[in-house]
C-alpha positions in Angstrom: 0.0 0.0 0.0 1.3 3.4 -1.0 1.2 6.2 1.6 0.8 9.7 0.3 2.5 12.6 2.1 0.4 15.7 2.8 1.9 19.1 3.3 1.8 19.0 7.1 3.5 15.6 7.3 6.2 16.7 4.8 7.0 19.9 6.6 7.3 18.0 9.9 9.5 15.3 8.3 11.7 17.9 6.6 12.1 20.0 9.8 13.1 16.9 11.8 15.6 15.9 9.1 17.2 19.3 9.1 15.8 20.5 5.8 14.8 24.1 5.5 11.6 25.1 3.7 10.3 28.5 2.7 6.6 29.3 2.1 7.7 31.9 -0.5 9.5 29.2 -2.5 6.3 27.2 -2.9 7.0 23.5 -2.7 3.3 22.8 -3.1 2.8 23.1 -6.0 6.3 23.3 -7.4 5.0 25.8 -10.1 2.6 28.6 -9.6 1.0 30.4 -6.7 3.9 31.3 -4.4 6.4 32.5 -7.0 8.4 35.6 -6.1 7.6 38.8 -7.9 11.1 39.4 -9.2 12.8 36.7 -11.3 16.2 35.2 -10.7 18.1 35.6 -13.9 20.3 32.6 -14.7 23.0 31.7 -17.2 23.2 28.1 -18.0 26.6 26.6 -19.0 26.6 23.3 -20.9 23.6 22.0 -22.9 24.6 18.7 -24.4 23.5 16.5 -21.5 22.1 17.3 -18.1 22.1 21.0 -19.0 19.2 20.5 -21.4 17.0 19.1 -18.6 18.1 21.9 -16.3 17.3 24.5 -18.9 13.8 23.1 -19.3 13.2 23.2 -15.5 14.6 26.7 -14.9 12.6 28.0 -17.9 9.3 26.6 -16.8 9.6 27.3 -13.0 8.1 30.5 -11.8 10.6 32.9 -10.3 13.3 32.3 -12.9 14.4 33.7 -16.2 16.9 32.0 -18.4 19.0 35.0 -19.6 22.0 33.2 -21.2 22.6 29.9 -22.9 26.3 29.2 -22.9 28.0 26.3 -24.8 31.1 25.7 -26.8 29.0 23.7 -29.3 27.1 26.2 -31.5 24.4 23.6 -32.2 23.7 23.2 -28.5 23.2 26.9 -28.1 20.4 26.9 -30.6 18.9 23.8 -28.8 19.0 25.6 -25.5 17.3 28.6 -26.8 14.6 26.5 -28.3 14.0 24.5 -25.1 13.7 27.8 -23.2 11.2 29.3 -25.5 9.1 26.1 -25.7 8.7 26.2 -21.9 6.4 29.1 -22.5 7.1 31.0 -19.3 9.2 33.8 -20.7 8.8 36.1 -23.7 12.3 37.3 -23.9 14.7 35.1 -25.8 17.9 34.2 -24.0 21.2 35.3 -25.4 23.3 32.5 -26.9 27.0 32.7 -26.3 30.1 30.3 -26.5 32.0 31.8 -23.5 30.1 31.8 -20.2 32.4 34.5 -18.9 30.5 37.0 -20.9 27.4 36.3 -18.8 29.4 36.7 -15.6 30.2 40.3 -16.7 26.5 41.0 -16.9 25.4 42.6 -13.5 21.8 41.6 -14.1 22.7 37.9 -14.0 22.0 36.5 -10.5 23.1 32.9 -10.8 25.4 30.6 -12.9 24.1 27.0 -13.6 26.9 24.6 -14.4 26.3 21.4 -16.4 29.6 21.4 -18.3 32.1 18.5 -18.0 33.5 17.6 -14.6 36.8 19.4 -15.1 34.9 22.7 -15.4 32.8 22.4 -12.3 35.0 24.0 -9.7 36.8 26.5 -11.9 33.6 27.8 -13.3 31.9 27.9 -9.9 34.7 29.9 -8.4 34.6 32.3 -11.3 30.8 32.7 -10.7 31.2 33.4 -7.0 34.0 35.9 -7.7 31.6 37.7 -10.1 29.0 37.9 -7.4 26.7 35.1 -8.7 25.0 32.3 -6.9 25.9 28.9 -8.3 24.0 25.7 -9.0 26.6 23.1 -10.0 26.0 19.5 -11.1 27.7 16.7 -9.3 30.5 16.0 -8.8 31.4 19.4 -7.3 35.1 18.9 -8.3 37.3 17.0 -10.6 39.5 16.0 -7.5 39.4 16.4 -3.7 41.3 19.7 -3.7 38.8 21.3 -5.9 36.0 20.4 -3.6 37.8 22.0 -0.7 38.5 25.1 -2.8 34.8 25.4 -3.7 33.7 25.2 0.0 36.3 27.9 0.8 35.1 30.1 -2.0 31.5 29.8 -0.9 32.5 30.8 2.6 34.6 33.7 1.4 32.1 35.2 -1.1 28.9 34.4 0.8 26.7 33.3 -2.1 24.5 30.2 -2.4 26.2 27.2 -3.9 23.9 24.1 -4.4 25.1 20.8 -5.8 22.8 18.8 -8.1 22.3 15.8 -5.9 18.6 16.3 -6.3 17.4 13.3 -4.2 18.2 15.4 -1.2 15.1 17.4 -2.1 12.8 14.3 -2.6 9.9 14.4 -0.1 10.0 10.7 0.3 13.7 10.6 0.9 13.5 13.3 3.5 10.7 11.4 5.3 12.8 8.2 5.1 15.8 9.8 6.7 13.6 11.3 9.4 12.1 7.8 10.1 15.6 6.3 10.4 16.6 9.1 12.8 13.6 8.3 14.9 14.8 4.6 15.1 12.4 2.8 12.7 15.2 0.3 11.9 16.9 0.6 15.2 20.6 1.7 15.0 21.7 1.9 11.4 25.2 0.5 10.9 25.6 -0.6 7.3 24.5 1.0 4.0 24.9 -0.3 0.5 24.7 2.0 -2.6 24.5 0.6 -6.1 24.3 1.6 -9.7 23.9 -1.0 -12.5 23.7 -0.1 -16.2 24.5 -1.8 -19.5 26.8 0.6 -21.3 28.4 -0.3 -24.6 32.0 0.2 -25.6 33.5 3.6 -26.5 36.0 2.2 -29.0 39.5 3.3 -29.6 39.5 7.0 -30.7 41.4 8.5 -33.6 43.1 11.9 -33.6 41.1 14.0 -36.1 40.4 17.6 -36.9 38.2 19.5 -34.5 34.7 19.8 -35.8 33.7 23.3 -37.1 30.8 23.5 -34.7 33.1 23.1 -31.6 35.3 25.5 -29.7 37.6 22.8 -28.4 40.1 25.1 -26.8 37.3 26.6 -24.6 35.9 23.1 -24.0 39.3 22.1 -22.5 39.4 25.4 -20.5 41.3 24.7 -17.2 42.5 21.2 -18.3 46.0 20.9 -19.8 45.8 20.7 -23.6 45.3 17.4 -25.3 44.7 16.6 -29.0 41.1 16.1 -30.1 39.9 12.6 -30.7 36.6 11.3 -32.2 35.3 9.3 -29.2 35.5 12.0 -26.6 32.8 14.6 -27.0 30.0 14.9 -25.9 29.6 12.1 -23.3 32.6 9.7 -23.3 34.8 12.3 -21.5 33.3 10.8 -18.3 35.6 7.8 -18.7 38.9 9.7 -19.3 40.8 10.7 -16.2 42.0 13.9 -17.7 38.4 15.3 -17.8 36.1 12.9 -16.1 35.7 11.1 -12.7 34.3 7.7 -13.6 31.0 6.0 -12.7 31.4 6.4 -9.0 31.4 10.2 -9.3 29.1 10.3 -12.3 26.3 8.3 -10.7 27.5 6.9 -7.4 27.6 10.3 -5.9 23.8 10.2 -5.5 23.4 6.9 -3.7 26.6 7.2 -1.6 25.2 10.6 -0.5 21.9 9.0 0.6 23.9 6.4 2.6 26.1 9.0 4.3 22.9 11.0 5.1 21.2 7.9 6.5 24.1 6.8 8.7 24.8 10.3 9.9 28.5 10.2 9.0 31.0 12.6 7.5 34.6 11.5 6.8 35.7 7.8 6.9 38.7 6.3 8.7 39.4 3.7 6.0 38.7 3.3 2.3 39.4 0.3 0.0 38.3 -0.5 -3.6 38.4 -3.4 -6.0 37.4 -3.8 -9.6 38.6 -2.9 -13.1 37.7 -2.4 -16.7 36.5 -5.9 -17.4 33.9 -5.8 -20.1 35.6 -4.2 -23.1 39.0 -3.5 -24.4 38.7 0.2 -25.4 39.8 3.7 -24.3 37.7 3.7 -21.1 40.2 4.5 -18.4 38.1 4.1 -15.3 36.3 1.0 -14.0 33.2 -0.6 -15.3 33.1 -2.8 -12.2 33.9 -1.3 -8.8 33.3 -2.3 -5.1 34.4 0.5 -2.8 34.2 0.2 1.0 34.2 3.0 3.6 34.6 2.4 7.3 33.6 5.2 9.7 34.0 5.8 13.4 31.2 4.4 15.5 31.3 1.0 13.7 29.5 2.1 10.5 30.2 1.0 7.0 29.1 2.1 3.5 29.7 -0.1 0.4 29.3 1.1 -3.2 28.7 -1.5 -6.0 29.1 0.0 -9.5 28.4 -2.1 -12.6 28.5 0.1 -15.7 28.2 -2.8 -18.2 25.9 -5.3 -16.6 22.6 -3.8 -15.7 21.1 -6.6 -13.6 19.2 -4.8 -10.8 19.7 -5.0 -7.1 16.5 -5.2 -5.0 14.6 -4.8 -8.3 16.2 -1.4 -8.9 19.0 -0.3 -11.2 20.1 2.2 -8.6 19.3 2.7 -4.9 20.5 2.6 -1.3 19.8 -0.1 1.3 20.2 0.9 5.0 20.6 -1.9 7.4 19.9 -1.5 11.2 19.6 -3.5 14.3 15.8 -3.7 14.0 15.1 -3.6 10.2 16.1 -2.5 6.8 15.1 0.4 4.5 15.4 0.5 0.7 15.5 4.0 -0.6 15.5 5.2 -4.2 14.3 8.2 -6.2 10.8 6.9 -6.1 10.3 6.4 -2.4 11.2 3.8 0.2 10.3 0.4 1.5 10.6 -0.6 5.1 11.3 -4.3 6.2 11.3 -5.8 9.6 13.9 -8.4 10.8 11.8 -11.2 9.3 12.0 -9.6 5.9 8.4 -8.6 6.0 7.4 -5.5 4.2 6.1 -3.1 6.8 5.6 0.1 4.8 6.0 1.4 1.3 5.9 5.1 0.4 6.0 6.2 -3.3 5.5 9.6 -5.0 2.4 10.4 -7.0 4.5 10.9 -10.0 7.4 8.6 -10.8 10.9 10.2 -11.1 13.7 9.4 -13.5 16.0 6.6 -12.3 18.3 5.4 -15.0 17.7 8.4 -17.3 20.4 10.7 -16.0 19.7 13.5 -18.5 16.0 14.0 -18.2 14.3 16.4 -15.8 11.8 15.3 -13.2 10.1 16.4 -10.1 13.2 16.0 -7.9 15.1 18.3 -10.2 12.3 20.8 -9.9 12.2 20.6 -6.1 15.9 21.0 -5.9 15.8 24.1 -8.1 13.0 25.5 -6.0 15.0 25.0 -2.8 17.9 26.9 -4.5 15.5 29.7 -5.2 14.2 29.7 -1.6 17.8 29.9 -0.3 18.5 32.9 -2.5 15.2 34.7 -1.9 14.5 34.1 1.8 17.6 32.5 3.3 15.9 29.1 3.7 18.1 26.2 4.6 19.6 24.4 1.6 18.9 20.8 1.0 22.4 20.4 -0.4 24.8 23.1 0.7 28.2 22.7 -0.9 30.0 21.6 2.3 27.7 18.6 2.5 27.9 17.9 -1.2 31.7 18.0 -1.0 31.8 15.4 1.7 29.8 12.9 -0.4 31.9 13.6 -3.5 35.1 13.2 -1.5 34.1 9.6 -0.7 33.8 8.9 -4.4 37.2 10.5 -5.1 38.7 8.4 -2.3 37.3 5.3 -3.8 38.9 6.1 -7.2 42.2 6.8 -5.4 42.2 3.5 -3.5 41.4 1.7 -6.7 44.1 3.3 -8.7 46.8 2.7 -6.1 45.6 -0.8 -5.2 45.8 -0.1 -1.5 43.7 0.6 1.5 43.8 4.2 2.5 43.9 5.3 6.1 41.9 8.6 6.4 41.8 11.4 9.0 38.2 11.5 10.1 38.5 15.2 11.0 39.0 16.4 7.4 39.0 13.4 5.0 42.7 13.6 4.1 44.7 10.5 3.4 47.2 9.7 6.1 50.8 8.6 5.5 50.6 8.1 1.7 52.5 10.5 -0.5 51.3 8.6 -3.6 47.7 9.1 -2.6 48.2 12.8 -2.0 49.7 13.2 -5.4 46.1 12.4 -6.7 44.6 15.0 -4.3 44.8 17.8 -6.9 45.6 18.3 -10.6 47.7 20.4 -12.9 46.0 23.1 -14.9 46.5 24.8 -18.3 48.7 27.9 -17.8 46.5 30.9 -16.9 43.6 28.8 -16.0 44.6 27.9 -12.4 41.6 28.4 -10.0 42.3 30.4 -6.9 40.0 31.6 -4.1 
């Protein structure tokens, strides 16, 4: 039986879970009645994936105006403008540009929305903050651990709102689930498992070719040291190259690992190990299509991540999700609610949303994206508590980076639980940061 949350129950659950709400922002409904009078003008950077969905949501939500569409692919600029105007909420056509820095120079722009490749997330976010803009940045919040630390520092220095796109933090059902765990519905939670299973094909072995006429490849590379263009890199496969991407654990694991960390109430681990490899295909993919990462925390708590990029057989009937195990029961949480089991494996309760959310479609927009963007608006307008402040987003992304580091080095990492830094490993700390193209080094 599916339990439906009413507004009063949701507000109570959200408050107990430490999630701020604002009447002015208007969670119920997401669109409409409670929109602020003045619009927040946004510039959206990156349109060839998640950015298209974000553009659609920002364009149709009351309280926002899409002022700029920014992309190094001239075809994507046209697509972003079309998406904006089809939403039907604004009459003014956004300006299409290749270089997002032009939008940062516009004093009328309030916020920068970043959906560019991972190597751009922190450098662009810091530039936005320095220009006096609020920032909505897709996960992961940095290409490496140092960038996440820099972004937290920049947010504290410049005082603007920075929200990371781990949108399940704004799911009503997930908020209720965490609240129930905090109240002891499964006793003491001590183990959490996160998983993501997909059936991705090979990316082949790329050839060095001329840069397409529609692409500003130099600007696409931006802060990353220059590499020759190859034909299996853009627009999606960069995820699997270490020079630009962060692998499946940061690409999708961030979401479920974040839910596990939230449910267990933990921050930095004391120990991290990882096992796996690129098993399925012999191609240019540099990360791992199979990865099991383990995180031990103080207080005898553990999180495990199971990533299978090329074998999509589900776990618990779900392609992605989180299982929270306690002394008195188990809770399965995903983007479409939660299921509570007792110690006899009997289903005690199931809570689902009225409208299903995207699970394996990582590009499309859904209700969770809309709720997360509304929370971003509330934080800007009224100072409401963020569902995903950057300091919390960074902690979850850091776990993903540490998993990749342990995997690459083939060793168990001992971690300082006060700050997440690796202890007594010079080799690991060499992976803590990256080199930048001359003149592109981010600084706070």
